N, C-alpha and C positions, 0 to 999 in steps of 0.2 A: 465354393463351399462357405457357408456362414459359420462364424465362430459363435457358439451358443454359451451364454453366461447366465447362470441362475443366481439371484440374490436372495438370501434368506434374511428376511427383515421382520421386525415386530410390526403388528398391524397399524399402530399409531406411529408413523415415521416422523422422527424429530431429531434434532441435534446431530450427533455423530453419524447416524444412519443416513440422514439427508445429505449432509455435507461430504461424507466419505464413501457412501454406497450409491444411493439413488441418483443424486445430482451428477457425479462424474460419469456414471454409466449412461445417463441421458445423452451425453456427448457422443458416445459410441453409436447410438441409434441413428445418428446422422449419416453413417456410412452403411452401405448395403451389405458389408461383410460381417456385420454383427447382429445377433439376435439376443435381446436382453429380456429376461422375465423375472418377476418377483413372486415369491411364495412366503407364506407366514409360518408354516409348520413343516419342518424337515421330516418329521417322523411319519407323516401321512403320505409322503411321496413314494410311489412304487419304484422298485429296482429298475424296471424298464425306463421309467421317466428319468431317473437319475442318470442312467447311461446315455441319455439323449444329449446331455450337456457336456461341454469341454471343461468348464470351470464352474465351481460353485463357491460363492463368496459369502462368508458369515461375518457378523459383528461378534466380537469376543463374548458378549453376554448371551448370545443365542446359539451356542454350539457346545457340543461335548466331545471329549476324545473319541467316544464310540461313533459319533457321526462322522468324524474325520477318518477313522479306521475303515468304516463301511465304504466311503468313497475310494480310499486307497485300494481296497479289494476289487472294486469295480473298475479301477483304472481311470477315475475321474479326478482331475486336479482340484485340490481344496485351497482356499485362501481365507485367512482370518484377518480382519481389520482390528488392530490393537491401538489403544492409546500407548504411548511410549513405554511406560514402565508399570509393573503390576503392583507396586507398593505405594499406598497413599501416604502423604505426610500426616502426622498426628493432628494437625490443625484443619484437615479437610472435613467438611460437613458430614461426609459419609464414612469417616474412618472407623468408628465403632461398629457400625453394621457390617462393613467390609471385613473387619477383623473377626467378628462373630461368625460370619458366613464362610470364613477361611478362603476368601476370594483369591488371595495371592497364590495359594497352592493350586486352586482350580485353574487359574490362568497359566501357570507354569506347565500344568499337565496338558493344556491345549497346544502349547508351543511344540511339544514333542511330535505328534502325528501330522501336524499341518504341513502341507507342501510349500505354501508361501504365506508370508505375513506382511501386511502393509501397516506402516506406522506414519506418524506425523513428522518426526524429525530423525536425526541420526542416533538418538540416545539408545533405543532398543538394540539396533545392530551392534553397537559398541559393547553393550552388556552381554548379549547372547550371541557370541561369535560362532557357535556351533550350528546355527540355523542355516538351512540350505538357500533360502530365498527371502531375505528381509530387506525391504527397501522403503524409503519414505514414499507415500502415495503420490506426492507431487513430483517425484523424480522417475516414476515408472513409465 
């Protein structure tokens, strides 16, 4: 039986999506036990198609708590790829926009329904100890 993974990615794949979603999963395609697919819009995927996959992975910027709750109801495992911490330092170029859009709150809300979370380092697991499955992606 093949393990089927769906990646939800932005159509123009760059940066984190490339290095933490598409590129690592290309490695899995070398093994016959894995089937990897990419889709750009979670909201247009039918319930039957969602149930086809064992795991659906999102980048934190392209997922909502409702998306994750839907997968939970279907019995499909969800994984969200996070940068380690949801608060930007005040000297970050995107700080003002991030604050205006209330991104920290949105990211915290995504942590709650996600089955698994992948991160870059040990920082997020140390901060958010209640999560069921947080691990650096390079240690998974």
